[in-house]
MMTF fields as JSON, N, C-alpha, C and O atoms, coordinates in Angstrom:
{
  "mmtfVersion": "1.0.0",
  "mmtfProducer": "UNKNOWN",
  "numBonds": 379,
  "numAtoms": 380,
  "numGroups": 95,
  "numChains": 1,
  "numModels": 1,
  "chainsPerModel": [1],
  "groupsPerChain": [95],
  "chainIdList": ["A"],
  "bondAtomList": [4, 2, 8, 6, 12, 10, 16, 14, 20, 18, 24, 22, 28, 26, 32, 30, 36, 34, 40, 38, 44, 42, 48, 46, 52, 50, 56, 54, 60, 58, 64, 62, 68, 66, 72, 70, 76, 74, 80, 78, 84, 82, 88, 86, 92, 90, 96, 94, 100, 98, 104, 102, 108, 106, 112, 110, 116, 114, 120, 118, 124, 122, 128, 126, 132, 130, 136, 134, 140, 138, 144, 142, 148, 146, 152, 150, 156, 154, 160, 158, 164, 162, 168, 166, 172, 170, 176, 174, 180, 178, 184, 182, 188, 186, 192, 190, 196, 194, 200, 198, 204, 202, 208, 206, 212, 210, 216, 214, 220, 218, 224, 222, 228, 226, 232, 230, 236, 234, 240, 238, 244, 242, 248, 246, 252, 250, 256, 254, 260, 258, 264, 262, 268, 266, 272, 270, 276, 274, 280, 278, 284, 282, 288, 286, 292, 290, 296, 294, 300, 298, 304, 302, 308, 306, 312, 310, 316, 314, 320, 318, 324, 322, 328, 326, 332, 330, 336, 334, 340, 338, 344, 342, 348, 346, 352, 350, 356, 354, 360, 358, 364, 362, 368, 366, 372, 370, 376, 374],
  "bondOrderList": [1, 1, 1, 1, 1, 1, 1, 1, 1, 1, 1, 1, 1, 1, 1, 1, 1, 1, 1, 1, 1, 1, 1, 1, 1, 1, 1, 1, 1, 1, 1, 1, 1, 1, 1, 1, 1, 1, 1, 1, 1, 1, 1, 1, 1, 1, 1, 1, 1, 1, 1, 1, 1, 1, 1, 1, 1, 1, 1, 1, 1, 1, 1, 1, 1, 1, 1, 1, 1, 1, 1, 1, 1, 1, 1, 1, 1, 1, 1, 1, 1, 1, 1, 1, 1, 1, 1, 1, 1, 1, 1, 1, 1, 1],
  "groupList": [{"groupName": "UNK", "atomNameList": ["N", "CA", "C", "O"], "elementList": ["N", "C", "C", "O"], "formalChargeList": [0, 0, 0, 0], "bondAtomList": [1, 0, 2, 1, 3, 2], "bondOrderList": [1, 1, 2], "singleLetterCode": "X", "chemCompType": "L-PEPTIDE LINKING"}],
  "groupTypeList": [0, 0, 0, 0, 0, 0, 0, 0, 0, 0, 0, 0, 0, 0, 0, 0, 0, 0, 0, 0, 0, 0, 0, 0, 0, 0, 0, 0, 0, 0, 0, 0, 0, 0, 0, 0, 0, 0, 0, 0, 0, 0, 0, 0, 0, 0, 0, 0, 0, 0, 0, 0, 0, 0, 0, 0, 0, 0, 0, 0, 0, 0, 0, 0, 0, 0, 0, 0, 0, 0, 0, 0, 0, 0, 0, 0, 0, 0, 0, 0, 0, 0, 0, 0, 0, 0, 0, 0, 0, 0, 0, 0, 0, 0, 0],
  "groupIdList": [1, 2, 3, 4, 5, 6, 7, 8, 9, 10, 11, 12, 13, 14, 15, 16, 17, 18, 19, 20, 21, 22, 23, 24, 25, 26, 27, 28, 29, 30, 31, 32, 33, 34, 35, 36, 37, 38, 39, 40, 41, 42, 43, 44, 45, 46, 47, 48, 49, 50, 51, 52, 53, 54, 55, 56, 57, 58, 59, 60, 61, 62, 63, 64, 65, 66, 67, 68, 69, 70, 71, 72, 73, 74, 75, 76, 77, 78, 79, 80, 81, 82, 83, 84, 85, 86, 87, 88, 89, 90, 91, 92, 93, 94, 95],
  "secStructList": [7, 7, 7, 7, 7, 3, 3, 3, 3, 3, 6, 6, 3, 3, 3, 3, 4, 4, 4, 3, 3, 3, 3, 3, 7, 6, 6, 1, 2, 2, 2, 2, 2, 2, 2, 2, 2, 2, 2, 2, 2, 6, 7, 3, 3, 3, 7, 1, 6, 6, 1, 7, 7, 7, 3, 3, 3, 3, 3, 6, 6, 1, 7, 3, 3, 3, 3, 1, 1, 7, 2, 2, 2, 2, 2, 2, 2, 2, 2, 2, 2, 2, 2, 2, 2, 2, 2, 2, 2, 2, 2, 2, 2, 2, 7],
  "xCoordList": [0.846, 0.0, 0.886, 1.81, 0.621, 1.46, 1.302, 0.22, 2.394, 2.394, 1.821, 2.188, 0.921, 0.338, 1.324, 1.786, 1.644, 2.575, 1.804, 0.844, 2.221, 1.617, 2.582, 3.784, 2.055, 2.885, 2.467, 1.279, 3.456, 3.205, 2.826, 3.61, 1.63, 1.18, 1.237, 0.693, 1.896, 2.142, 1.385, 0.239, 2.04, 1.457, 0.88, -0.188, 1.592, 1.169, 0.007, -0.632, -0.271, -1.346, -0.748, 0.243, -1.359, -0.853, -1.97, -3.141, -1.589, -2.516, -1.941, -0.726, -2.795, -2.363, -1.799, -2.514, -0.54, 0.14, -0.517, -0.564, -1.021, -1.62, -2.936, -3.405, -3.54, -4.812, -4.639, -5.602, -3.42, -3.171, -3.056, -2.243, -3.878, -3.874, -3.012, -2.299, -3.079, -2.335, -1.947, -2.649, -0.803, -0.361, -0.136, 0.731, -0.913, -0.882, -0.654, -0.892, -0.192, 0.017, -1.332, -2.077, -1.671, -3.0, -3.19, -4.258, -2.194, -2.245, -3.156, -3.604, -3.441, -4.212, -5.718, -6.203, -6.43, -7.886, -8.6, -9.517, -8.213, -8.886, -8.715, -9.626, -7.56, -7.348, -8.181, -8.641, -8.384, -9.262, -10.699, -11.415, -11.116, -12.466, -12.6, -13.624, -11.569, -11.571, -11.758, -12.55, -11.027, -11.122, -12.514, -13.097, -13.048, -14.371, -15.468, -16.384, -15.378, -16.37, -16.314, -17.35, -15.1, -14.945, -15.508, -16.14, -15.28, -15.814, -17.342, -17.97, -17.932, -19.396, -20.003, -21.114, -19.27, -19.777, -19.359, -19.722, -18.606, -18.191, -17.059, -16.909, -16.253, -15.137, -13.789, -12.752, -13.776, -12.537, -12.011, -12.759, -10.709, -10.029, -8.879, -7.941, -8.957, -7.94, -7.006, -7.394, -5.768, -4.776, -3.669, -2.572, -3.964, -2.945, -2.812, -1.924, -3.671, -3.612, -3.65, -2.973, -4.43, -4.574, -3.458, -3.491, -2.478, -1.382, -1.729, -2.737, -0.889, -1.107, -1.079, -0.203, -2.042, -2.082, -1.017, -1.012, -0.115, 0.974, 0.844, 1.558, -0.072, -0.292, -1.714, -2.294, -2.257, -3.559, -3.344, -2.758, -3.823, -3.758, -5.156, -6.134, -5.241, -6.501, -6.388, -5.404, -7.403, -7.375, -8.271, -9.063, -8.137, -8.954, -10.422, -11.279, -10.721, -12.11, -12.693, -13.798, -11.937, -12.327, -12.327, -12.948, -11.65, -11.479, -10.327, -9.398, -10.402, -9.378, -8.771, -9.483, -7.447, -6.733, -5.831, -5.015, -5.977, -5.14, -3.998, -4.216, -2.777, -1.602, -0.748, -0.678, -0.103, 0.807, 2.22, 3.104, 2.431, 3.718, 3.694, 2.669, 4.804, 4.837, 4.66, 4.984, 4.142, 3.91, 5.225, 5.251, 6.309, 7.615, 8.058, 8.521, 7.909, 8.306, 7.455, 7.981, 6.148, 5.27, 5.603, 5.562, 5.933, 6.333, 7.597, 7.702, 8.555, 9.785, 9.511, 10.116, 8.601, 8.252, 7.592, 7.848, 6.747, 6.093, 7.123, 7.065, 8.066, 9.124, 9.97, 10.342, 10.265, 11.065, 10.329, 10.939, 9.024, 8.245, 8.241, 8.344, 8.123, 8.13, 9.47, 9.519, 10.561, 11.899, 12.1, 12.667, 11.641, 11.778, 10.97, 11.42, 9.794, 8.944, 9.603, 9.556, 10.22, 10.909, 12.09, 12.312, 12.846, 14.004, 13.582, 14.22, 12.515, 12.071, 11.528, 11.681, 10.895, 10.395, 11.548, 11.497, 12.599, 13.772, 14.463, 14.947, 14.512, 15.134, 14.342, 14.923, 13.013, 12.167, 12.326, 12.337, 12.448, 12.586, 13.93, 14.026, 14.962, 16.29, 16.407, 17.32, 15.486, 15.557, 15.027, 15.005],
  "yCoordList": [-1.182, 0.0, 1.237, 1.328, 2.204, 3.395, 4.263, 4.357, 4.887, 5.758, 7.111, 7.67, 7.634, 8.949, 10.026, 10.002, 10.965, 12.044, 13.253, 13.696, 13.786, 14.978, 16.139, 15.985, 17.312, 18.5, 19.458, 19.696, 19.998, 20.924, 22.285, 22.881, 22.775, 24.073, 25.126, 26.22, 24.791, 25.759, 25.49, 25.04, 25.771, 25.72, 24.348, 24.247, 23.298, 21.949, 21.434, 20.448, 22.085, 21.665, 21.019, 21.502, 19.923, 19.17, 18.923, 18.823, 18.826, 18.536, 17.369, 17.271, 16.495, 15.376, 15.931, 16.585, 15.673, 16.25, 15.84, 16.633, 14.626, 14.149, 14.846, 14.758, 15.531, 16.207, 17.665, 18.292, 18.215, 19.61, 19.748, 19.078, 20.622, 20.866, 22.078, 22.082, 23.12, 24.349, 25.048, 24.969, 25.737, 26.614, 27.968, 28.107, 28.972, 30.262, 31.408, 31.283, 32.519, 33.742, 34.438, 34.564, 34.892, 35.443, 36.908, 37.467, 37.54, 38.985, 39.452, 40.599, 38.621, 39.079, 39.093, 38.414, 39.869, 39.974, 38.641, 38.32, 37.845, 36.55, 35.634, 34.878, 35.697, 34.86, 35.369, 34.57, 36.679, 37.22, 36.769, 36.432, 36.766, 36.28, 34.803, 34.37, 34.025, 32.597, 32.381, 31.537, 33.145, 33.045, 33.451, 32.769, 34.544, 35.008, 34.025, 33.771, 33.473, 32.488, 31.228, 30.683, 30.773, 29.574, 29.816, 28.933, 31.0, 31.331, 31.296, 30.754, 31.879, 31.931, 30.535, 30.281, 29.632, 28.288, 27.272, 26.099, 27.702, 26.801, 25.866, 24.803, 26.245, 25.408, 25.954, 25.43, 26.987, 27.644, 27.047, 26.864, 26.744, 26.277, 27.245, 27.328, 27.976, 28.975, 28.407, 28.257, 28.089, 27.557, 28.576, 28.214, 29.858, 30.9, 31.385, 32.186, 30.92, 31.283, 32.795, 33.315, 33.503, 34.943, 35.759, 36.988, 35.113, 35.834, 36.138, 35.662, 36.929, 37.297, 36.052, 35.2, 35.954, 34.838, 35.047, 36.067, 34.081, 34.182, 33.176, 33.266, 32.213, 31.228, 30.695, 30.597, 30.353, 29.708, 28.358, 28.275, 27.304, 25.961, 25.578, 25.779, 25.025, 24.542, 23.026, 22.498, 22.327, 20.871, 20.307, 21.031, 19.022, 18.375, 18.277, 18.026, 18.469, 18.486, 19.897, 20.134, 20.837, 22.237, 23.018, 24.077, 22.521, 23.281, 24.257, 24.003, 25.368, 26.402, 26.528, 26.727, 26.409, 26.444, 27.666, 27.865, 28.484, 29.676, 29.35, 28.799, 29.692, 29.389, 30.641, 31.502, 30.73, 31.834, 31.543, 32.392, 30.358, 29.985, 30.433, 30.3, 30.96, 31.475, 30.362, 29.201, 30.746, 29.794, 29.148, 27.96, 29.915, 29.366, 28.261, 27.203, 28.521, 27.53, 26.271, 25.16, 26.437, 25.277, 24.498, 23.267, 25.207, 24.537, 23.715, 22.6, 24.26, 23.526, 22.288, 21.239, 22.408, 21.258, 20.167, 18.98, 20.568, 19.595, 18.909, 17.695, 19.683, 19.108, 18.117, 17.058, 18.46, 17.578, 16.261, 15.193, 16.332, 15.112, 14.254, 13.03, 14.889, 14.157, 13.475, 12.316, 14.189, 13.606, 12.431, 11.408, 12.573, 11.482, 10.262, 9.128, 10.489, 9.388, 8.668, 7.44, 9.429, 8.817, 7.983, 6.878, 8.515, 7.785, 6.469, 5.439, 6.5, 5.271, 4.272, 3.064, 4.754, 3.867, 3.203, 2.01, 3.984, 3.42, 2.376, 1.364, 2.618, 1.659, 0.354, -0.731, 0.466, -0.74, -1.541, -2.772, -0.849, -1.534, -2.252, -3.298, -1.696, -2.302, -3.542, -4.348, -3.696, -4.863, -6.052, -7.127],
  "zCoordList": [0.0, 0.0, 0.0, 0.808, -0.9, -0.953, 0.294, 0.873, 0.687, 1.851, 1.457, 0.423, 2.28, 2.032, 2.488, 3.628, 1.604, 1.918, 2.438, 1.808, 3.583, 4.156, 4.02, 4.241, 3.654, 3.562, 4.683, 4.901, 5.382, 6.484, 5.896, 5.157, 6.22, 5.725, 6.821, 6.671, 7.919, 8.976, 10.263, 10.244, 11.378, 12.714, 13.052, 13.656, 12.659, 12.984, 12.149, 12.518, 11.037, 10.143, 8.903, 8.353, 8.469, 7.33, 6.331, 6.697, 5.061, 3.978, 3.194, 3.027, 2.719, 1.89, 0.582, -0.176, 0.324, -0.834, -2.145, -3.086, -2.22, -3.461, -3.786, -4.921, -2.828, -3.05, -3.484, -3.927, -3.362, -3.711, -5.23, -5.867, -5.793, -7.233, -7.563, -8.566, -6.709, -6.987, -5.695, -4.687, -5.751, -4.675, -5.325, -6.188, -4.916, -5.6, -4.622, -3.42, -5.165, -4.415, -4.236, -5.208, -3.031, -2.768, -3.151, -2.899, -3.747, -3.948, -5.078, -5.055, -6.048, -7.204, -6.925, -6.02, -7.709, -7.567, -7.789, -7.033, -8.805, -8.963, -7.746, -7.409, -7.09, -5.908, -4.738, -3.921, -4.64, -3.601, -3.838, -2.896, -5.104, -5.424, -5.104, -4.575, -5.422, -5.109, -3.615, -3.198, -2.813, -1.353, -0.872, -0.029, -1.393, -0.982, -1.374, -0.593, -2.58, -3.031, -2.161, -1.781, -1.849, -1.019, 0.377, 0.957, 0.911, 2.242, 2.223, 3.133, 1.18, 1.069, 0.911, 1.377, 0.252, -0.012, 1.061, 0.967, 2.07, 3.144, 2.762, 3.364, 1.763, 1.308, 1.762, 1.355, 2.591, 3.001, 4.299, 5.259, 4.318, 5.526, 5.779, 4.986, 6.888, 7.209, 8.269, 9.427, 7.873, 8.815, 9.075, 9.499, 8.819, 8.975, 10.415, 10.708, 11.318, 12.735, 12.939, 13.826, 12.134, 12.283, 11.664, 11.725, 11.075, 10.434, 8.987, 8.465, 8.347, 6.953, 6.068, 6.212, 5.155, 4.216, 3.155, 2.467, 3.022, 2.052, 0.92, -0.078, 1.071, 0.004, 0.101, 1.182, -1.065, -1.151, -1.819, -2.898, -1.171, -1.745, -2.205, -1.486, -3.406, -3.947, -4.034, -4.552, -3.522, -3.519, -4.615, -5.218, -4.862, -5.889, -5.481, -6.328, -4.209, -3.742, -3.787, -3.299, -4.379, -4.56, -3.247, -3.167, -2.227, -0.998, -1.188, -1.954, -0.482, -0.554, 0.835, 1.82, 0.906, 2.182, 2.213, 1.312, 3.251, 3.421, 4.368, 5.447, 3.963, 4.771, 4.972, 4.096, 6.132, 6.42, 5.908, 6.013, 5.361, 4.766, 3.307, 2.638, 2.808, 1.432, 0.401, 0.65, -0.754, -1.837, -2.278, -2.599, -2.297, -2.674, -1.715, -2.14, -0.428, 0.576, 0.462, 0.526, 0.294, 0.152, -1.115, -1.114, -2.199, -3.433, -3.236, -3.747, -2.498, -2.212, -1.375, -1.593, -0.421, 0.41, -0.437, -0.233, -1.384, -2.263, -3.156, -3.352, -3.698, -4.528, -3.729, -4.236, -2.499, -1.644, -1.4, -1.442, -1.146, -0.946, -2.201, -2.118, -3.366, -4.632, -4.844, -5.256, -4.565, -4.73, -3.776, -4.16, -2.544, -1.573, -2.005, -1.843, -2.546, -3.006, -4.182, -4.261, -5.1, -6.238, -5.773, -6.267, -4.82, -4.293, -3.658, -3.876, -2.877, -2.215, -3.23, -3.044, -4.299, -5.351, -6.08, -6.382, -6.367, -7.048, -6.174, -6.681, -4.864, -3.954, -3.909, -3.878, -3.907, -3.885, -5.18, -5.152, -6.308, -7.584, -7.692, -8.334, -7.068, -7.152, -6.268, -6.447, -5.316, -4.418, -5.072, -4.473]
}
């Protein structure tokens, strides 16, 4: 059974990496509308702990997650998880 990868989105909160579709910068008007629409529809999850939102994560279930961690940092964490998963897959295949 494949191991589920969790990505830390800040303050002890984790999201299943395989469910994340996009990590975007919250500064643009379309991203503000996305956040407002998600809030109105009950799809918004705010894990920023009252701090400034620095990244918006969109999941495959159409939920919107607000994080105080920057989009660049979250992207690096996702890349690291992908690299670790590839390494472990290559090790299993070589056995």
